[in-house]
mmCIF file as Biopython writes it, N, C-alpha, C and O atoms, coordinates in Angstrom:
data_model
#
loop_
_atom_site.group_PDB
_atom_site.id
_atom_site.type_symbol
_atom_site.label_atom_id
_atom_site.label_alt_id
_atom_site.label_comp_id
_atom_site.label_asym_id
_atom_site.label_entity_id
_atom_site.label_seq_id
_atom_site.pdbx_PDB_ins_code
_atom_site.Cartn_x
_atom_site.Cartn_y
_atom_site.Cartn_z
_atom_site.occupancy
_atom_site.B_iso_or_equiv
_atom_site.auth_seq_id
_atom_site.auth_asym_id
_atom_site.pdbx_PDB_model_num
ATOM 1   N N  . MET A ? 1  ? 36.978 -48.051 25.254 1.0 0.0 1  A 1 
ATOM 2   C CA . MET A ? 1  ? 35.871 -47.104 25.262 1.0 0.0 1  A 1 
ATOM 3   C C  . MET A ? 1  ? 35.560 -46.640 26.680 1.0 0.0 1  A 1 
ATOM 4   O O  . MET A ? 1  ? 35.251 -45.470 26.905 1.0 0.0 1  A 1 
ATOM 5   N N  . ASN A ? 2  ? 35.642 -47.560 27.630 1.0 0.0 2  A 1 
ATOM 6   C CA . ASN A ? 2  ? 35.375 -47.213 29.021 1.0 0.0 2  A 1 
ATOM 7   C C  . ASN A ? 2  ? 36.427 -46.235 29.545 1.0 0.0 2  A 1 
ATOM 8   O O  . ASN A ? 2  ? 36.103 -45.320 30.302 1.0 0.0 2  A 1 
ATOM 9   N N  . GLN A ? 3  ? 37.666 -46.424 29.148 1.0 0.0 3  A 1 
ATOM 10  C CA . GLN A ? 3  ? 38.735 -45.519 29.570 1.0 0.0 3  A 1 
ATOM 11  C C  . GLN A ? 3  ? 38.513 -44.123 28.982 1.0 0.0 3  A 1 
ATOM 12  O O  . GLN A ? 3  ? 38.755 -43.111 29.641 1.0 0.0 3  A 1 
ATOM 13  N N  . PHE A ? 4  ? 38.053 -44.090 27.744 1.0 0.0 4  A 1 
ATOM 14  C CA . PHE A ? 4  ? 37.751 -42.802 27.104 1.0 0.0 4  A 1 
ATOM 15  C C  . PHE A ? 4  ? 36.676 -42.049 27.884 1.0 0.0 4  A 1 
ATOM 16  O O  . PHE A ? 4  ? 36.813 -40.848 28.116 1.0 0.0 4  A 1 
ATOM 17  N N  . LEU A ? 5  ? 35.627 -42.724 28.285 1.0 0.0 5  A 1 
ATOM 18  C CA . LEU A ? 5  ? 34.557 -42.079 29.052 1.0 0.0 5  A 1 
ATOM 19  C C  . LEU A ? 5  ? 35.058 -41.598 30.404 1.0 0.0 5  A 1 
ATOM 20  O O  . LEU A ? 5  ? 34.680 -40.519 30.859 1.0 0.0 5  A 1 
ATOM 21  N N  . ASN A ? 6  ? 35.901 -42.385 31.045 1.0 0.0 6  A 1 
ATOM 22  C CA . ASN A ? 6  ? 36.472 -41.969 32.326 1.0 0.0 6  A 1 
ATOM 23  C C  . ASN A ? 6  ? 37.339 -40.725 32.155 1.0 0.0 6  A 1 
ATOM 24  O O  . ASN A ? 6  ? 37.287 -39.806 32.973 1.0 0.0 6  A 1 
ATOM 25  N N  . ASP A ? 7  ? 38.133 -40.703 31.092 1.0 0.0 7  A 1 
ATOM 26  C CA . ASP A ? 7  ? 38.964 -39.531 30.825 1.0 0.0 7  A 1 
ATOM 27  C C  . ASP A ? 7  ? 38.109 -38.305 30.523 1.0 0.0 7  A 1 
ATOM 28  O O  . ASP A ? 7  ? 38.428 -37.194 30.948 1.0 0.0 7  A 1 
ATOM 29  N N  . LEU A ? 8  ? 37.030 -38.514 29.792 1.0 0.0 8  A 1 
ATOM 30  C CA . LEU A ? 8  ? 36.137 -37.409 29.469 1.0 0.0 8  A 1 
ATOM 31  C C  . LEU A ? 8  ? 35.467 -36.856 30.722 1.0 0.0 8  A 1 
ATOM 32  O O  . LEU A ? 8  ? 35.352 -35.641 30.878 1.0 0.0 8  A 1 
ATOM 33  N N  . LYS A ? 9  ? 35.029 -37.732 31.608 1.0 0.0 9  A 1 
ATOM 34  C CA . LYS A ? 9  ? 34.423 -37.294 32.865 1.0 0.0 9  A 1 
ATOM 35  C C  . LYS A ? 9  ? 35.425 -36.503 33.705 1.0 0.0 9  A 1 
ATOM 36  O O  . LYS A ? 9  ? 35.081 -35.475 34.287 1.0 0.0 9  A 1 
ATOM 37  N N  . THR A ? 10 ? 36.652 -36.984 33.763 1.0 0.0 10 A 1 
ATOM 38  C CA . THR A ? 10 ? 37.695 -36.283 34.525 1.0 0.0 10 A 1 
ATOM 39  C C  . THR A ? 10 ? 37.972 -34.914 33.927 1.0 0.0 10 A 1 
ATOM 40  O O  . THR A ? 10 ? 38.144 -33.938 34.657 1.0 0.0 10 A 1 
ATOM 41  N N  . LEU A ? 11 ? 38.017 -34.835 32.603 1.0 0.0 11 A 1 
ATOM 42  C CA . LEU A ? 11 ? 38.254 -33.561 31.930 1.0 0.0 11 A 1 
ATOM 43  C C  . LEU A ? 11 ? 37.149 -32.569 32.259 1.0 0.0 11 A 1 
ATOM 44  O O  . LEU A ? 11 ? 37.428 -31.409 32.560 1.0 0.0 11 A 1 
ATOM 45  N N  . VAL A ? 12 ? 35.907 -33.009 32.204 1.0 0.0 12 A 1 
ATOM 46  C CA . VAL A ? 12 ? 34.787 -32.109 32.486 1.0 0.0 12 A 1 
ATOM 47  C C  . VAL A ? 12 ? 34.788 -31.692 33.949 1.0 0.0 12 A 1 
ATOM 48  O O  . VAL A ? 12 ? 34.511 -30.533 34.257 1.0 0.0 12 A 1 
ATOM 49  N N  . LYS A ? 13 ? 35.092 -32.612 34.854 1.0 0.0 13 A 1 
ATOM 50  C CA . LYS A ? 13 ? 35.119 -32.271 36.278 1.0 0.0 13 A 1 
ATOM 51  C C  . LYS A ? 13 ? 36.183 -31.226 36.597 1.0 0.0 13 A 1 
ATOM 52  O O  . LYS A ? 13 ? 35.960 -30.342 37.425 1.0 0.0 13 A 1 
ATOM 53  N N  . THR A ? 14 ? 37.328 -31.324 35.948 1.0 0.0 14 A 1 
ATOM 54  C CA . THR A ? 14 ? 38.426 -30.420 36.301 1.0 0.0 14 A 1 
ATOM 55  C C  . THR A ? 14 ? 38.395 -29.105 35.525 1.0 0.0 14 A 1 
ATOM 56  O O  . THR A ? 14 ? 38.912 -28.096 36.005 1.0 0.0 14 A 1 
ATOM 57  N N  . HIS A ? 15 ? 37.801 -29.101 34.343 1.0 0.0 15 A 1 
ATOM 58  C CA . HIS A ? 15 ? 37.849 -27.896 33.508 1.0 0.0 15 A 1 
ATOM 59  C C  . HIS A ? 15 ? 36.459 -27.417 33.098 1.0 0.0 15 A 1 
ATOM 60  O O  . HIS A ? 15 ? 36.292 -26.881 32.002 1.0 0.0 15 A 1 
ATOM 61  N N  . TRP A ? 16 ? 35.466 -27.601 33.956 1.0 0.0 16 A 1 
ATOM 62  C CA . TRP A ? 16 ? 34.110 -27.243 33.573 1.0 0.0 16 A 1 
ATOM 63  C C  . TRP A ? 16 ? 33.942 -25.745 33.397 1.0 0.0 16 A 1 
ATOM 64  O O  . TRP A ? 16 ? 33.137 -25.314 32.571 1.0 0.0 16 A 1 
ATOM 65  N N  . LYS A ? 17 ? 34.680 -24.940 34.150 1.0 0.0 17 A 1 
ATOM 66  C CA . LYS A ? 17 ? 34.562 -23.487 34.020 1.0 0.0 17 A 1 
ATOM 67  C C  . LYS A ? 17 ? 35.077 -23.016 32.658 1.0 0.0 17 A 1 
ATOM 68  O O  . LYS A ? 17 ? 34.451 -22.181 32.006 1.0 0.0 17 A 1 
ATOM 69  N N  . THR A ? 18 ? 36.208 -23.552 32.241 1.0 0.0 18 A 1 
ATOM 70  C CA . THR A ? 18 ? 36.782 -23.181 30.953 1.0 0.0 18 A 1 
ATOM 71  C C  . THR A ? 18 ? 35.880 -23.615 29.814 1.0 0.0 18 A 1 
ATOM 72  O O  . THR A ? 18 ? 35.674 -22.860 28.864 1.0 0.0 18 A 1 
ATOM 73  N N  . ILE A ? 19 ? 35.341 -24.818 29.896 1.0 0.0 19 A 1 
ATOM 74  C CA . ILE A ? 19 ? 34.435 -25.321 28.871 1.0 0.0 19 A 1 
ATOM 75  C C  . ILE A ? 19 ? 33.193 -24.446 28.804 1.0 0.0 19 A 1 
ATOM 76  O O  . ILE A ? 19 ? 32.713 -24.137 27.714 1.0 0.0 19 A 1 
ATOM 77  N N  . PHE A ? 20 ? 32.670 -24.046 29.948 1.0 0.0 20 A 1 
ATOM 78  C CA . PHE A ? 20 ? 31.486 -23.191 29.989 1.0 0.0 20 A 1 
ATOM 79  C C  . PHE A ? 20 ? 31.759 -21.833 29.346 1.0 0.0 20 A 1 
ATOM 80  O O  . PHE A ? 20 ? 30.926 -21.321 28.599 1.0 0.0 20 A 1 
ATOM 81  N N  . ILE A ? 21 ? 32.912 -21.254 29.632 1.0 0.0 21 A 1 
ATOM 82  C CA . ILE A ? 21 ? 33.259 -19.949 29.063 1.0 0.0 21 A 1 
ATOM 83  C C  . ILE A ? 21 ? 33.404 -20.042 27.545 1.0 0.0 21 A 1 
ATOM 84  O O  . ILE A ? 21 ? 32.961 -19.148 26.824 1.0 0.0 21 A 1 
ATOM 85  N N  . ILE A ? 22 ? 34.024 -21.120 27.057 1.0 0.0 22 A 1 
ATOM 86  C CA . ILE A ? 22 ? 34.186 -21.296 25.615 1.0 0.0 22 A 1 
ATOM 87  C C  . ILE A ? 22 ? 32.826 -21.438 24.937 1.0 0.0 22 A 1 
ATOM 88  O O  . ILE A ? 22 ? 32.584 -20.830 23.894 1.0 0.0 22 A 1 
ATOM 89  N N  . VAL A ? 23 ? 31.943 -22.235 25.525 1.0 0.0 23 A 1 
ATOM 90  C CA . VAL A ? 23 ? 30.604 -22.416 24.956 1.0 0.0 23 A 1 
ATOM 91  C C  . VAL A ? 23 ? 29.843 -21.100 24.975 1.0 0.0 23 A 1 
ATOM 92  O O  . VAL A ? 23 ? 29.152 -20.773 24.010 1.0 0.0 23 A 1 
ATOM 93  N N  . LEU A ? 24 ? 29.959 -20.348 26.050 1.0 0.0 24 A 1 
ATOM 94  C CA . LEU A ? 24 ? 29.275 -19.059 26.155 1.0 0.0 24 A 1 
ATOM 95  C C  . LEU A ? 24 ? 29.779 -18.074 25.095 1.0 0.0 24 A 1 
ATOM 96  O O  . LEU A ? 24 ? 28.979 -17.383 24.464 1.0 0.0 24 A 1 
ATOM 97  N N  . VAL A ? 25 ? 31.066 -18.008 24.902 1.0 0.0 25 A 1 
ATOM 98  C CA . VAL A ? 25 ? 31.633 -17.099 23.903 1.0 0.0 25 A 1 
ATOM 99  C C  . VAL A ? 25 ? 31.181 -17.496 22.500 1.0 0.0 25 A 1 
ATOM 100 O O  . VAL A ? 25 ? 30.832 -16.636 21.691 1.0 0.0 25 A 1 
ATOM 101 N N  . VAL A ? 26 ? 31.186 -18.789 22.214 1.0 0.0 26 A 1 
ATOM 102 C CA . VAL A ? 26 ? 30.741 -19.252 20.895 1.0 0.0 26 A 1 
ATOM 103 C C  . VAL A ? 26 ? 29.268 -18.925 20.696 1.0 0.0 26 A 1 
ATOM 104 O O  . VAL A ? 26 ? 28.872 -18.495 19.613 1.0 0.0 26 A 1 
ATOM 105 N N  . TYR A ? 27 ? 28.448 -19.125 21.729 1.0 0.0 27 A 1 
ATOM 106 C CA . TYR A ? 27 ? 27.023 -18.801 21.621 1.0 0.0 27 A 1 
ATOM 107 C C  . TYR A ? 27 ? 26.820 -17.310 21.376 1.0 0.0 27 A 1 
ATOM 108 O O  . TYR A ? 27 ? 26.050 -16.927 20.495 1.0 0.0 27 A 1 
ATOM 109 N N  . LEU A ? 28 ? 27.497 -16.475 22.139 1.0 0.0 28 A 1 
ATOM 110 C CA . LEU A ? 28 ? 27.338 -15.034 21.970 1.0 0.0 28 A 1 
ATOM 111 C C  . LEU A ? 28 ? 27.839 -14.568 20.608 1.0 0.0 28 A 1 
ATOM 112 O O  . LEU A ? 28 ? 27.268 -13.651 20.017 1.0 0.0 28 A 1 
ATOM 113 N N  . PHE A ? 29 ? 28.907 -15.196 20.105 1.0 0.0 29 A 1 
ATOM 114 C CA . PHE A ? 29 ? 29.453 -14.824 18.806 1.0 0.0 29 A 1 
ATOM 115 C C  . PHE A ? 29 ? 28.493 -15.199 17.689 1.0 0.0 29 A 1 
ATOM 116 O O  . PHE A ? 29 ? 28.322 -14.438 16.736 1.0 0.0 29 A 1 
ATOM 117 N N  . THR A ? 30 ? 27.860 -16.372 17.797 1.0 0.0 30 A 1 
ATOM 118 C CA . THR A ? 30 ? 26.961 -16.802 16.724 1.0 0.0 30 A 1 
ATOM 119 C C  . THR A ? 30 ? 25.635 -16.060 16.761 1.0 0.0 30 A 1 
ATOM 120 O O  . THR A ? 30 ? 25.008 -15.890 15.715 1.0 0.0 30 A 1 
ATOM 121 N N  . SER A ? 31 ? 25.191 -15.617 17.915 1.0 0.0 31 A 1 
ATOM 122 C CA . SER A ? 31 ? 23.907 -14.912 17.999 1.0 0.0 31 A 1 
ATOM 123 C C  . SER A ? 31 ? 24.098 -13.412 18.199 1.0 0.0 31 A 1 
ATOM 124 O O  . SER A ? 31 ? 23.215 -12.740 18.732 1.0 0.0 31 A 1 
ATOM 125 N N  . TYR A ? 32 ? 25.228 -12.892 17.783 1.0 0.0 32 A 1 
ATOM 126 C CA . TYR A ? 32 ? 25.529 -11.471 17.987 1.0 0.0 32 A 1 
ATOM 127 C C  . TYR A ? 32 ? 24.513 -10.584 17.291 1.0 0.0 32 A 1 
ATOM 128 O O  . TYR A ? 32 ? 24.089 -9.578  17.859 1.0 0.0 32 A 1 
ATOM 129 N N  . THR A ? 33 ? 24.111 -10.935 16.067 1.0 0.0 33 A 1 
ATOM 130 C CA . THR A ? 33 ? 23.184 -10.073 15.332 1.0 0.0 33 A 1 
ATOM 131 C C  . THR A ? 33 ? 21.825 -10.026 16.018 1.0 0.0 33 A 1 
ATOM 132 O O  . THR A ? 33 ? 21.194 -8.970  16.057 1.0 0.0 33 A 1 
ATOM 133 N N  . ASP A ? 34 ? 21.364 -11.149 16.558 1.0 0.0 34 A 1 
ATOM 134 C CA . ASP A ? 34 ? 20.085 -11.158 17.275 1.0 0.0 34 A 1 
ATOM 135 C C  . ASP A ? 34 ? 20.164 -10.333 18.550 1.0 0.0 34 A 1 
ATOM 136 O O  . ASP A ? 34 ? 19.235 -9.595  18.879 1.0 0.0 34 A 1 
ATOM 137 N N  . ILE A ? 35 ? 21.279 -10.460 19.269 1.0 0.0 35 A 1 
ATOM 138 C CA . ILE A ? 35 ? 21.457 -9.701  20.511 1.0 0.0 35 A 1 
ATOM 139 C C  . ILE A ? 35 ? 21.522 -8.207  20.203 1.0 0.0 35 A 1 
ATOM 140 O O  . ILE A ? 35 ? 20.904 -7.396  20.892 1.0 0.0 35 A 1 
ATOM 141 N N  . LYS A ? 36 ? 22.273 -7.851  19.165 1.0 0.0 36 A 1 
ATOM 142 C CA . LYS A ? 36 ? 22.391 -6.445  18.781 1.0 0.0 36 A 1 
ATOM 143 C C  . LYS A ? 36 ? 21.041 -5.883  18.367 1.0 0.0 36 A 1 
ATOM 144 O O  . LYS A ? 36 ? 20.699 -4.761  18.738 1.0 0.0 36 A 1 
ATOM 145 N N  . ALA A ? 37 ? 20.270 -6.647  17.602 1.0 0.0 37 A 1 
ATOM 146 C CA . ALA A ? 37 ? 18.943 -6.183  17.176 1.0 0.0 37 A 1 
ATOM 147 C C  . ALA A ? 37 ? 18.031 -5.999  18.382 1.0 0.0 37 A 1 
ATOM 148 O O  . ALA A ? 37 ? 17.258 -5.042  18.428 1.0 0.0 37 A 1 
ATOM 149 N N  . GLY A ? 38 ? 18.108 -6.895  19.352 1.0 0.0 38 A 1 
ATOM 150 C CA . GLY A ? 38 ? 17.287 -6.766  20.552 1.0 0.0 38 A 1 
ATOM 151 C C  . GLY A ? 38 ? 17.653 -5.548  21.371 1.0 0.0 38 A 1 
ATOM 152 O O  . GLY A ? 38 ? 16.774 -4.859  21.890 1.0 0.0 38 A 1 
ATOM 153 N N  . ILE A ? 39 ? 18.924 -5.279  21.489 1.0 0.0 39 A 1 
ATOM 154 C CA . ILE A ? 39 ? 19.367 -4.099  22.244 1.0 0.0 39 A 1 
ATOM 155 C C  . ILE A ? 39 ? 18.938 -2.822  21.533 1.0 0.0 39 A 1 
ATOM 156 O O  . ILE A ? 39 ? 18.475 -1.878  22.173 1.0 0.0 39 A 1 
ATOM 157 N N  . MET A ? 40 ? 19.090 -2.792  20.220 1.0 0.0 40 A 1 
ATOM 158 C CA . MET A ? 40 ? 18.715 -1.594  19.473 1.0 0.0 40 A 1 
ATOM 159 C C  . MET A ? 40 ? 17.196 -1.377  19.515 1.0 0.0 40 A 1 
ATOM 160 O O  . MET A ? 40 ? 16.746 -0.234  19.585 1.0 0.0 40 A 1 
ATOM 161 N N  . ASP A ? 41 ? 16.403 -2.451  19.474 1.0 0.0 41 A 1 
ATOM 162 C CA . ASP A ? 41 ? 14.946 -2.318  19.584 1.0 0.0 41 A 1 
ATOM 163 C C  . ASP A ? 41 ? 14.568 -1.794  20.961 1.0 0.0 41 A 1 
ATOM 164 O O  . ASP A ? 41 ? 13.702 -0.926  21.078 1.0 0.0 41 A 1 
ATOM 165 N N  . ALA A ? 42 ? 15.204 -2.308  21.998 1.0 0.0 42 A 1 
ATOM 166 C CA . ALA A ? 42 ? 14.898 -1.846  23.356 1.0 0.0 42 A 1 
ATOM 167 C C  . ALA A ? 42 ? 15.332 -0.392  23.538 1.0 0.0 42 A 1 
ATOM 168 O O  . ALA A ? 42 ? 14.647 0.379   24.211 1.0 0.0 42 A 1 
ATOM 169 N N  . TRP A ? 43 ? 16.450 -0.018  22.950 1.0 0.0 43 A 1 
ATOM 170 C CA . TRP A ? 43 ? 16.968 1.346   23.086 1.0 0.0 43 A 1 
ATOM 171 C C  . TRP A ? 43 ? 16.008 2.344   22.431 1.0 0.0 43 A 1 
ATOM 172 O O  . TRP A ? 43 ? 15.786 3.441   22.942 1.0 0.0 43 A 1 
ATOM 173 N N  . SER A ? 44 ? 15.448 1.939   21.294 1.0 0.0 44 A 1 
ATOM 174 C CA . SER A ? 44 ? 14.554 2.864   20.580 1.0 0.0 44 A 1 
ATOM 175 C C  . SER A ? 44 ? 13.111 2.757   21.053 1.0 0.0 44 A 1 
ATOM 176 O O  . SER A ? 44 ? 12.249 3.492   20.572 1.0 0.0 44 A 1 
ATOM 177 N N  . GLY A ? 45 ? 12.839 1.860   21.979 1.0 0.0 45 A 1 
ATOM 178 C CA . GLY A ? 45 ? 11.527 1.763   22.584 1.0 0.0 45 A 1 
ATOM 179 C C  . GLY A ? 45 ? 10.502 1.008   21.780 1.0 0.0 45 A 1 
ATOM 180 O O  . GLY A ? 45 ? 9.305  1.262   21.917 1.0 0.0 45 A 1 
ATOM 181 N N  . LYS A ? 46 ? 10.932 0.095   20.951 1.0 0.0 46 A 1 
ATOM 182 C CA . LYS A ? 46 ? 9.976  -0.675  20.138 1.0 0.0 46 A 1 
ATOM 183 C C  . LYS A ? 46 ? 9.386  -1.806  20.933 1.0 0.0 46 A 1 
ATOM 184 O O  . LYS A ? 46 ? 8.563  -2.561  20.414 1.0 0.0 46 A 1 
#
């Protein structure tokens, strides 16, 4: 278990940018309808 945690820490240290981009894309994909509704409301001045 300790080796697993060490490997996980190493993975995050070396690939944190890639992990962040993947999480960001997943977040934007799942909340696309909310983002689109917000943009359309702002565009129409509501």
